[in-house]
C-alpha atoms as a printed R data frame, in Angstrom:
    type eleno elety resid chain resno       x       y       z
1   ATOM     1    CA   UNK     A     1 183.281 105.116 346.410
2   ATOM     2    CA   UNK     A     2 185.197 107.355 348.785
3   ATOM     3    CA   UNK     A     3 183.745 108.626 352.041
4   ATOM     4    CA   UNK     A     4 183.199 112.367 352.181
5   ATOM     5    CA   UNK     A     5 185.385 114.377 354.547
6   ATOM     6    CA   UNK     A     6 184.754 117.787 356.045
7   ATOM     7    CA   UNK     A     7 187.421 120.173 354.782
8   ATOM     8    CA   UNK     A     8 187.742 123.724 353.470
9   ATOM     9    CA   UNK     A     9 187.866 123.510 349.660
10  ATOM    10    CA   UNK     A    10 190.332 125.712 347.833
11  ATOM    11    CA   UNK     A    11 188.896 129.192 347.345
12  ATOM    12    CA   UNK     A    12 186.202 128.666 350.011
13  ATOM    13    CA   UNK     A    13 185.949 130.047 353.540
14  ATOM    14    CA   UNK     A    14 184.172 127.250 355.414
15  ATOM    15    CA   UNK     A    15 184.372 123.519 355.909
16  ATOM    16    CA   UNK     A    16 182.298 121.495 353.462
17  ATOM    17    CA   UNK     A    17 181.645 117.798 352.833
18  ATOM    18    CA   UNK     A    18 184.113 117.005 350.070
19  ATOM    19    CA   UNK     A    19 185.095 113.882 348.156
20  ATOM    20    CA   UNK     A    20 188.842 113.406 348.742
21  ATOM    21    CA   UNK     A    21 189.197 111.561 345.405
22  ATOM    22    CA   UNK     A    22 187.547 113.945 342.945
23  ATOM    23    CA   UNK     A    23 187.012 117.153 344.962
24  ATOM    24    CA   UNK     A    24 183.208 117.149 344.565
25  ATOM    25    CA   UNK     A    25 181.598 119.384 347.195
26  ATOM    26    CA   UNK     A    26 178.273 118.262 348.707
27  ATOM    27    CA   UNK     A    27 176.862 121.617 349.763
28  ATOM    28    CA   UNK     A    28 174.610 121.663 352.806
29  ATOM    29    CA   UNK     A    29 172.068 124.452 352.557
30  ATOM    30    CA   UNK     A    30 169.121 125.590 354.668
31  ATOM    31    CA   UNK     A    31 165.765 123.904 354.205
32  ATOM    32    CA   UNK     A    32 162.767 126.033 353.268
33  ATOM    33    CA   UNK     A    33 159.650 125.737 355.396
34  ATOM    34    CA   UNK     A    34 156.368 127.120 354.071
35  ATOM    35    CA   UNK     A    35 153.153 127.643 355.965
36  ATOM    36    CA   UNK     A    36 150.220 129.906 356.658
37  ATOM    37    CA   UNK     A    37 148.342 131.710 359.345
38  ATOM    38    CA   UNK     A    38 144.847 130.731 358.213
39  ATOM    39    CA   UNK     A    39 142.157 133.030 359.590
40  ATOM    40    CA   UNK     A    40 138.447 132.274 359.421
41  ATOM    41    CA   UNK     A    41 136.146 135.010 360.703
42  ATOM    42    CA   UNK     A    42 138.948 136.355 362.906
43  ATOM    43    CA   UNK     A    43 139.788 132.953 364.359
44  ATOM    44    CA   UNK     A    44 143.075 131.137 363.734
45  ATOM    45    CA   UNK     A    45 143.365 127.565 362.476
46  ATOM    46    CA   UNK     A    46 145.948 125.597 364.469
47  ATOM    47    CA   UNK     A    47 147.035 121.974 364.195
48  ATOM    48    CA   UNK     A    48 148.027 119.742 367.120
49  ATOM    49    CA   UNK     A    49 151.130 117.885 365.942
50  ATOM    50    CA   UNK     A    50 150.921 114.106 365.554
51  ATOM    51    CA   UNK     A    51 154.646 113.825 364.792
52  ATOM    52    CA   UNK     A    52 157.935 114.716 366.419
53  ATOM    53    CA   UNK     A    53 159.396 117.110 367.126
54  ATOM    54    CA   UNK     A    54 156.948 118.614 369.621
55  ATOM    55    CA   UNK     A    55 154.224 115.988 369.207
56  ATOM    56    CA   UNK     A    56 151.014 117.153 370.905
57  ATOM    57    CA   UNK     A    57 151.871 120.856 370.641
58  ATOM    58    CA   UNK     A    58 150.002 123.348 368.469
59  ATOM    59    CA   UNK     A    59 151.403 124.784 365.259
60  ATOM    60    CA   UNK     A    60 150.441 126.414 361.996
61  ATOM    61    CA   UNK     A    61 149.839 124.255 358.939
62  ATOM    62    CA   UNK     A    62 153.420 124.310 357.676
63  ATOM    63    CA   UNK     A    63 156.278 122.091 356.595
64  ATOM    64    CA   UNK     A    64 159.196 121.573 354.256
65  ATOM    65    CA   UNK     A    65 158.929 122.467 350.593
66  ATOM    66    CA   UNK     A    66 159.167 119.684 348.054
67  ATOM    67    CA   UNK     A    67 161.291 119.791 344.922
68  ATOM    68    CA   UNK     A    68 159.588 121.300 341.865
69  ATOM    69    CA   UNK     A    69 157.017 123.312 343.808
70  ATOM    70    CA   UNK     A    70 156.716 127.035 344.452
71  ATOM    71    CA   UNK     A    71 156.452 128.466 347.967
72  ATOM    72    CA   UNK     A    72 152.755 129.119 347.284
73  ATOM    73    CA   UNK     A    73 152.137 125.559 346.128
74  ATOM    74    CA   UNK     A    74 154.013 124.244 349.167
75  ATOM    75    CA   UNK     A    75 151.965 126.335 351.594
76  ATOM    76    CA   UNK     A    76 148.717 125.152 350.013
77  ATOM    77    CA   UNK     A    77 149.903 121.511 350.046
78  ATOM    78    CA   UNK     A    78 150.906 121.709 353.713
79  ATOM    79    CA   UNK     A    79 147.499 123.169 354.645
80  ATOM    80    CA   UNK     A    80 145.858 120.242 352.869
81  ATOM    81    CA   UNK     A    81 148.151 117.592 354.383
82  ATOM    82    CA   UNK     A    82 147.896 118.867 357.945
83  ATOM    83    CA   UNK     A    83 144.431 120.418 358.090
84  ATOM    84    CA   UNK     A    84 142.585 119.067 355.039
85  ATOM    85    CA   UNK     A    85 141.996 122.742 354.220
86  ATOM    86    CA   UNK     A    86 141.932 124.311 350.768
87  ATOM    87    CA   UNK     A    87 143.353 127.770 351.366
88  ATOM    88    CA   UNK     A    88 143.535 131.062 349.497
89  ATOM    89    CA   UNK     A    89 146.830 132.876 350.052
90  ATOM    90    CA   UNK     A    90 146.649 136.621 350.614
91  ATOM    91    CA   UNK     A    91 150.395 137.298 350.577
92  ATOM    92    CA   UNK     A    92 153.608 136.822 352.504
93  ATOM    93    CA   UNK     A    93 153.179 137.653 356.176
94  ATOM    94    CA   UNK     A    94 156.716 136.909 357.366
95  ATOM    95    CA   UNK     A    95 160.099 135.430 356.471
96  ATOM    96    CA   UNK     A    96 162.062 133.973 359.387
97  ATOM    97    CA   UNK     A    97 165.657 132.754 359.545
98  ATOM    98    CA   UNK     A    98 166.103 129.871 361.976
99  ATOM    99    CA   UNK     A    99 169.893 129.549 361.820
100 ATOM   100    CA   UNK     A   100 170.186 126.948 364.594
101 ATOM   101    CA   UNK     A   101 168.097 124.535 362.498
102 ATOM   102    CA   UNK     A   102 169.251 125.608 359.039
103 ATOM   103    CA   UNK     A   103 165.775 126.778 358.052
104 ATOM   104    CA   UNK     A   104 164.213 129.707 356.251
105 ATOM   105    CA   UNK     A   105 160.492 129.963 356.896
106 ATOM   106    CA   UNK     A   106 158.096 131.722 354.528
107 ATOM   107    CA   UNK     A   107 154.748 132.266 356.250
108 ATOM   108    CA   UNK     A   108 151.667 133.446 354.360
109 ATOM   109    CA   UNK     A   109 148.448 135.068 355.525
110 ATOM   110    CA   UNK     A   110 145.544 133.004 354.224
111 ATOM   111    CA   UNK     A   111 141.848 132.234 354.419
112 ATOM   112    CA   UNK     A   112 139.812 129.276 353.263
113 ATOM   113    CA   UNK     A   113 139.312 128.879 349.520
114 ATOM   114    CA   UNK     A   114 136.425 126.502 350.222
115 ATOM   115    CA   UNK     A   115 134.641 125.548 353.452
116 ATOM   116    CA   UNK     A   116 135.878 122.820 355.737
117 ATOM   117    CA   UNK     A   117 138.913 121.446 357.508
118 ATOM   118    CA   UNK     A   118 139.819 118.288 359.427
119 ATOM   119    CA   UNK     A   119 142.907 116.680 360.916
120 ATOM   120    CA   UNK     A   120 145.268 115.299 358.308
121 ATOM   121    CA   UNK     A   121 147.744 112.462 358.881
122 ATOM   122    CA   UNK     A   122 150.304 114.714 360.606
123 ATOM   123    CA   UNK     A   123 147.776 116.279 363.008
124 ATOM   124    CA   UNK     A   124 146.038 114.873 366.063
125 ATOM   125    CA   UNK     A   125 143.374 117.568 365.733
126 ATOM   126    CA   UNK     A   126 142.775 120.948 364.134
127 ATOM   127    CA   UNK     A   127 140.829 123.716 365.745
128 ATOM   128    CA   UNK     A   128 139.872 127.359 365.338
129 ATOM   129    CA   UNK     A   129 140.972 129.667 368.145
130 ATOM   130    CA   UNK     A   130 139.915 133.165 369.072
131 ATOM   131    CA   UNK     A   131 142.999 135.233 369.927
132 ATOM   132    CA   UNK     A   132 142.396 134.997 373.681
133 ATOM   133    CA   UNK     A   133 141.905 131.202 373.455
134 ATOM   134    CA   UNK     A   134 145.241 130.382 371.776
135 ATOM   135    CA   UNK     A   135 147.081 127.854 373.986
136 ATOM   136    CA   UNK     A   136 150.290 129.895 374.193
137 ATOM   137    CA   UNK     A   137 151.977 127.482 376.619
138 ATOM   138    CA   UNK     A   138 151.415 124.655 374.114
139 ATOM   139    CA   UNK     A   139 152.762 126.396 370.993
140 ATOM   140    CA   UNK     A   140 155.313 124.146 369.275
141 ATOM   141    CA   UNK     A   141 157.929 126.593 367.997
142 ATOM   142    CA   UNK     A   142 159.068 130.222 368.534
143 ATOM   143    CA   UNK     A   143 158.369 131.111 364.887
144 ATOM   144    CA   UNK     A   144 154.714 130.059 365.305
145 ATOM   145    CA   UNK     A   145 154.428 132.565 368.145
146 ATOM   146    CA   UNK     A   146 156.136 135.235 366.024
147 ATOM   147    CA   UNK     A   147 153.828 134.578 363.051
148 ATOM   148    CA   UNK     A   148 150.699 134.700 365.218
149 ATOM   149    CA   UNK     A   149 151.739 138.059 366.678
150 ATOM   150    CA   UNK     A   150 152.552 139.357 363.196
151 ATOM   151    CA   UNK     A   151 149.128 138.233 361.976
152 ATOM   152    CA   UNK     A   152 147.493 140.051 364.896
153 ATOM   153    CA   UNK     A   153 149.464 143.240 364.182
154 ATOM   154    CA   UNK     A   154 148.483 143.109 360.498
155 ATOM   155    CA   UNK     A   155 144.870 141.939 360.897
156 ATOM   156    CA   UNK     A   156 142.735 143.809 358.379
157 ATOM   157    CA   UNK     A   157 145.700 145.801 357.027
158 ATOM   158    CA   UNK     A   158 147.498 145.508 353.689
159 ATOM   159    CA   UNK     A   159 150.529 143.264 354.132
160 ATOM   160    CA   UNK     A   160 153.337 145.388 352.685
161 ATOM   161    CA   UNK     A   161 156.808 144.078 353.487
162 ATOM   162    CA   UNK     A   162 156.947 140.785 355.390
163 ATOM   163    CA   UNK     A   163 158.108 140.664 359.001
164 ATOM   164    CA   UNK     A   164 161.555 139.322 359.773
165 ATOM   165    CA   UNK     A   165 162.956 137.776 362.959
166 ATOM   166    CA   UNK     A   166 162.251 139.807 366.097
167 ATOM   167    CA   UNK     A   167 165.171 141.933 367.381
168 ATOM   168    CA   UNK     A   168 165.664 139.664 370.409
169 ATOM   169    CA   UNK     A   169 166.290 136.629 368.164
170 ATOM   170    CA   UNK     A   170 167.733 137.906 364.878
171 ATOM   171    CA   UNK     A   171 169.326 134.562 363.984
172 ATOM   172    CA   UNK     A   172 166.582 132.234 365.229
173 ATOM   173    CA   UNK     A   173 168.806 130.675 367.864
174 ATOM   174    CA   UNK     A   174 166.510 130.638 370.897
175 ATOM   175    CA   UNK     A   175 164.166 127.648 371.283
176 ATOM   176    CA   UNK     A   176 161.098 127.914 373.481
177 ATOM   177    CA   UNK     A   177 161.908 127.248 377.147
178 ATOM   178    CA   UNK     A   178 161.529 123.533 377.874
179 ATOM   179    CA   UNK     A   179 161.282 122.667 374.180
180 ATOM   180    CA   UNK     A   180 164.303 120.385 374.269
181 ATOM   181    CA   UNK     A   181 165.306 121.515 370.772
């Protein structure tokens, strides 16, 4: 079996991993992340990460989609895995492009479908926060901050079109200061 090489295939405009023997192209495409801003009586459910990157920092229940699932199914699965929460999705809150990581993030607004939550295997703890209690200096990723602000702006309103990246970071290229990402 031949090793793949990075070259520009005929008729393409960018370098791709290509088999030099048969010409097969192994396309590398962005990963899809799904998650939710889960609100319970005006408080936000956050998870303290038990895994890298950003272990110990707070995030939304979110993660990579699995094959053969919809974005909705993925968001519900991630809420269960990280927060042991059964959630009811209200609609898409935001879609973010994180070009530096090759990610597209689809973030829902959600509530609990049934009472209860607890830390799952990927979380050190889960907790409800009033807006003024959110540990902003301990937020794991810029898109979590964006989604929280979008939730706040849309609280109690019909969702309409989802938010996109903020104007100051249209391509999702700026990590949080000190994040080491």
